[in-house]
N, C-alpha and C positions, 0 to 999 in steps of 0.2 A: 362247784354247784351252790347255787340258793336255796336254801330247803323250804324254807317259807313260799317263795314265788311257785317253785314246780309244784310242791304241794297245792298250792294257792290254783295252781291252771290244770292239773289234773281234776282237782276236787271241784271246780267251776263247772266242768265237762259232766263229771260225774253227778252232780246236783243238777245240772238240765235234764240228766236222763233219767233222775231218779223223780224231778217234778212231774214229767212226761209220765213216768211209771205209774205216779200218783193218780194222774187224769184218767190214765188207763183203767185203774182199780177201779175209780170211782165210777166209769162206767160199765165197767164189768157188774161192779155193786147194783148198780142202778138197774141193769138187763137180766143179771143172772139170780143177785142177793146171795142168799146161802143155801142155798137147795140143792137137789140130785145133779142138775147141770152144772150148776159152780162146782160141787165137789168133784164133777169127773174132769172136768176142765183144769181145775187147779192141778189135779195128780199129773194129767197128761202134759202138762205146760210145765211143773214141779220138776219132773225127770229131767229132760234135757236140760233145765234151765239150771235145776244145782248142778250138773257137768260144767255148766257154764261159768257159773261160780266159783266151781275148783279149779277151773281152767286159768281163768281170766282175771280171777281174783286173788292171786297170790301165787297158786299151786306150780304151774307152768314156767310163770316168772321165776320163781324162789329155786328151782333147779337148774333152769336154762342160763340165766343172767351171769352167775358166777361162773359158769363154766364158757361160756361164750365170749365173756370178758376176757379171762385167761388166753383164748385163741384169737382174738385181736389184737392183745398184746404181742403174739407171736407171727402176726402178717395177717394181711388181706386173703391170701391163698388158703392158709391153714384153717379162718373164720369161717370162710365160704363152704370148704370140703366139711367141716366141721356140721355147718347148719344144713348143706344138702342131705347128708346122711342121716340129721335127724325129721330132717321133713318128709323123706323116702319113707322111713320108717313109720312115721307117724300116720301117714296118711293110709298106709299097707294094713297096720293094726285098726286104725279106725275104721275102714271101709269092712275089716272082718267082723270088728264088733257090732257094729251097726246093722249087716247082714244077718249075724247070729240071732242078734235081739228080736227084729223084724218077723224071724222065721219062727222063733219061740215065743211071742208078745204073751200069748196068754197066761204061759206061766210066769212070765216077769211081771206082768200085770197084778198077778196074784201074792208074787213075793213082796210088790211094792204096797199093794192096796188090798191085804188080805180079808180085812172088815167089808168088803164090796162083794164077796162072793155070794152073800145070801141074798143078793137083789142081781138077776139076772142081767135087766135093763141098763143098771149102769155099770156094771161088768164089763158088758159088752161094747158099750159107748166108750168106756174108759180106753179098752182095747184098740178100737178104731182109731179114737183121738191119738192115742200114744203113736198108732204106727206112722201118723201123718208127723207129729212133730220130733220123730226121733232122728231123723235125718240131719236135723238142727244140730244134734252133737257132733256131727262131722266136720262142719262148716264154723261154728263157732271155736272150735279145738284149734282148726288150723289157724283161725282169725288171731286166736290168742298166741300162738307160735309168732306172727307177725307183730303180734303189740309186744314180745318179748324182745324181737332184735329192736324194734322201735325204740323202747325203753332202756335196752341195752346204750345206746345211743343218745340218752337223755333227750330223747323225743315224746314226751309222756302226753301231748294235748291230742293227735290223732288217736292214739290208743283208747284214751280215755274218751273220745266223741263217739268212736264207732257203734257202742251199744244203744246211742240213740235212735239208730236205724230200726231196732226191732220195737221199740214205743210208736213211733212214727206209723210203723205198717199196722200195728194192733189199735191205735187209736181210731187210724182212716177206718177199719172193720167196723170196730166198735159204733161210729158216727151212723151207720146204716142197722144198727140193732132192732130198732122196731120194725124195719122191713125183713129183716132175715129169721126173724122169730127164733124158733129149735134149733134152726141151721147155724146159727150165730155162733156156737162152739167149733164147729166143722171147717167153719170160714177163719175163725181165730187162729185154728190148729194149722191151716195151709200159711197163713200170714206168718207165722214162728218160723217156719222152714224157709220162706222166701225170703224173710228178713235175713235169714242166717248166710243166703247165698250172698245177698245184696252186700253184706256186712263183711264177707269175704274177699268180695271183690273191689271194695274199697279201701281197705287194708293193704291189698295188692297193687294198687295204686300207688300206694305210697311207701311202702317197705323197700320197691325197686331201688330207690336211691342209696340203700346200704346193703342190700343183698337181693339178687336176681332168683327167685323160687325157682328150683330146677329139681323135678322128680326122674329120678333114676332107679334102675332094677338093680344096677351094679352098686349094691348097698356095700360100703367098707363097715365092717361093725369092729372099730379098733376100741382099743382100750377106754379111748375118753369118749366114745358113744356109750359103750357098756357102762362104765361111771354114770354118764349121765342119766341113762335111762332106771339105774339102781338106785340113783336119787330122786326120780320123780314119782314112784309111786307111794312113797315115804311123805315128800312134800306134799303130794296132793291131800292124803290123811290128814297132815297135821297143819297145813295151812288151810283146809277146809273144813278142820273138824265142826266148826258151828253149822256149817250148813248140813255136814254130814248128822248132826243130832238133830237138827230142824226136818230132815229126811225122815229120820228114824221116828220122829216125834209124829210126822206124817203117817206111816204107818201103821203105827198103833192108834193115832186119832181116826182110821179110816172105819174102827169098829163103833164110834156114837157119830150119830147123825149132824151133817155141818160142822162137826170140828175141825175137819180139815179145812174148811171156808175161815172159821174163827181164826186158825193158827197163822193162816197165808195174809188175811188182813192185819193182823196184829205185828206178823215178821215184815209185812213192805213198812211200816213205819219208822221201827229202829234203823233199817237198811241204810239211810239218808246218811246218817252219823257215823255209823260203822265204817260205810265207803271213803268217809273222810277222815275219820279220826284211827283207823287202821288200816285199812287196804292200801289208801293214797300215801301215807305216811309211809308203810312199809315197801310198796312198789318204789318209791321215790329214794328214799335212803339205800336200796340196796346195791344197785351200780356202785356208786360212790363209795358204799361202806366196803363191797369187795375189794375195791382198788385200793384204799388206806388198808386193808388187810394184808393182801398182796406185798403191801411196800412197807409193813411193819411203821406205820405213821400212828403210832401209839396215842399221842396227845388228841390226832384228830379222831383219831374212834373213839375215845370218851367223851368227845366234845359231840360227835354227830349222834353217838347213841343216847345221850343226857338229853338233847334238844329233843329227840325224837319221840324219847317217853313223856316228856314235859308238854311236848304239843298234843300228844295223844290225850294226857289228860285232861288239858286244858279245854279240850273239844267233848270229851265224850261225859266228864262227870257232871257239866251245865246241862246236858243234853239227858242225861239220865235223869236227873232230878225234877226237871220239865215235864218229862213224859209220867213220871211217877205223880205228880202233881196233878196233871191232867189229860189222862189215858182216856178217860170217856169222851171227853170233849173233842178230844183229838179226831176218834175214832167216831165220833157222831157227826163232827164237821166236814170230814173227808169222804166217809162211806155210808152215812145215813140216810137215804134217797130211795126213792124206788121199791125194789125188792127187798132191800135189805132192813129189816124190821128192826123194833128198837131191843130186843132180846141177844139179835144179831150185835148190836152194838154193845151192850153189857158183858157178853162173853167176850166179844173180841180186845174188848177195855182190859177185863180181867187178865187174859193172856198177855196183853201189853206190857202191863205193870209190872208183871214176874218177868218179861224179857227183859225190861227197863233196869231191873236190877241188875241185871249180868252184863248191859253195855260196856261199863269200864272195862270187864273183862274179856269181853268180844274183840276192843280194839286194843288190849295189851297182847293179846294171843297172836294177834297180827306182827306187833311191832317186834317183840321179844322172839317169837320165831325168826323173822329176818335177822337177828343178831346171829342164831346158828347156822341160817341159809348161806349167809356171807361167807362162812368158814366153811362150807361144804359139808356142814354137818346138818342131815335130815333126819337120820336115825332116832337121836334122843328127842326130838320132837315128835316124833312118829309114836314112839313107845309111850309116852306121855301122853298124846293126843288118844290112844289106843285106849290107856286105862280109863280116861277121862268120858270116851264115848260107853266102856262097859258098865262106869259109874252110873252115866245116863238112862242106860239099858234096865239097870235094876231097879233103879227108882221107879222109873215111869212103870215098869211090869209090876211093882208089887203094889204100888198105889191106883192104879189107872180106874181098876173096879171100885175103888171106895171114893174116890173124889173126882173120876172123869178125866175130859181132857186137860184141864186147868194142871194136871201135875207134870206135862210135857213143858211147859216155860218154867216152872220150878225146877225141874229135872235139869234143863238146859242150863239155867243159869247157875246150879251148884256146880255140874261139872265143868262149867266154863271158867268159874272160879278157882276151883281145884286146878285146872291146868294150867291158868296162868301165873297160879302161885308156885306151883313145880315146876314151871319154865324161870322163873327168877329164882328161884332157890339152886338150879342146877347150873344158871348163868353165874351167880356168884359162887359156889362151889367150883367151878372150872375156871376161876378169875377169868371172862370173859365179859363182865360189865364193873364197872366202876362208878358210883356217883361222885359228881363234885360240887363244890360248896354252893354254888348258881341254882340248882338242880331244888336242893333241900329250900333254899329261899323263897322260889318260885312257888313250888308246891305249896307251901302254908300260904300263900299269896292268893293264889287259885281257889282253896278250899273258901279261904275268905269272901273271895269275890262271888263265889257259888252259893255260898250261905245268906248273902244278902240279895241276891238275886232270885232264891228261892222262895223269900218272904216276899217280896216285891210283886214275882210270877203268881204264887198263890192268893194274893190281895187281889190282883186283876181277874183271875177266874172267878173268886168269888162274888166280886162289885160286878161283872157281867156274866152270870152264872144263867139269869132269864134269855140273856140275848144267845148262848151256845146250847139252849136247850135242843132235844132233839127233834122237836116239830119246828123249828125258826127255820125259815127260809134262806136268811142271810149268813146264818152262822159259821160258815167257812171263812166269809169277808170279817168277820170279828177275830175269829181264832187266829187269822194271818196277819192281823193287824197286834193283837196279844204277843203272840211269836216274836214279831219284829220289835215290839218294843221291851220286850225281855231282852231278846239279844243285843239289842243295842245298849239297855241299861249293863248288861253283864261287861260287854266290851267297854265300856265307859269305867267302870269300878275298875277294871283289869287293869285299865292304863292307869287309872289315877294311882292305883296301891302298887306299881310297877309289877304286877303280875304278868303282864306282856309288854313289851316297850315299842314303840312306833319304829325306834332303830333298825328292830330285829328282823326287819321284812328285807332289809339289804345286806343282812350279814352273809357270807358264804361259808359252807362247811365241806 
């Protein structure tokens, strides 16, 4: 497997999806801003979308791929039997979950957004919208199953491209925002569920090359299936700990007007780098790392783990620095239009600043967790994630009344660094990870490259400050240009001082 090329393929389609996601959110900011309609839609959208992230961005993949890889080694008949049993159980459990939540939606929404209970209009609106969006969970979870099958066969492109469908549907609706008025949030909610159905059908078409999905009521719940589902819940929690922390943040933020919207817009910015530096790398290395572990190929295990860690830091650290330098300018350029006022920009930018401090940790969690998952160990990352989430809740609850919503990104960052450090400590303690000499040499060069890039990018932001101000019409064009200049400068410096070698692109791991 070519790690960099596979990661690049996955990242390319993920980046396209994220760019379309930014366009979607720009349009939402224009038509909905950060008012009550925006808050209501973001809660209704975040609930099923959080499940999408939990399933499709690592959790299901982490539990399924190592188990499925073992069955592939035992032959096509065994792998198809295992996949059919999992697929059938997944359908039944998801149908039951969706039905129960739809029946008890008022209670469910109260638990997710308790701060809305004092506003009857907003509460009823969220209930109605979430009823529309929640079936998305069924289709996107089944889509994640198909994606895991494709990833197991090293077919990353189709799985990475599928989420683009959701953004295309939402953008299509938003183009009629002026005409739809207050009904816009309902049309957006219907678009979410319809997009989930189309995504399911899209992946179904491609997965049939490797596995023909079959639903059967005659489910054989053998030890292999039991083992998989025992791993699934811990992997959902540990792989999706960042998203769980964000969801908890949404619950707490619902007690402050517009805070849900501020956090949503900030969250959207760093997600593109997380998708590339954490999710993409963790997803790509898992099938190959599982294979090497099965065959006890220790040298290859050490090499691929070090390269994955190196690549994650190479991508996440400069992104973190750039976001710290230009958080307000980035929020303003992307979302500072129409109903999204200057106060909204400043509050979202403050949230983004503190999320940015945690960006390397968010990525490291994804990478370190995959080292455990490849060894069928989901329990230890689960326990660490559980402690991390509890730490997040404690910090958020204690300080929320004193400093407001800004404690949420602070608490998320603190708990994430705690999580990543603990994962690393236990990897070393269990002798599951060893540094090679190349890593230390590269890491020093990466830090040096980031420092130079940081000074240069900060100079650019100061020099073009007037062009990036809130009231400027072409600020987004200037920002894109400055980001591209900063990125190119970082890559050139990295190549010159050998923090990254062009020859690495063709290396196989």
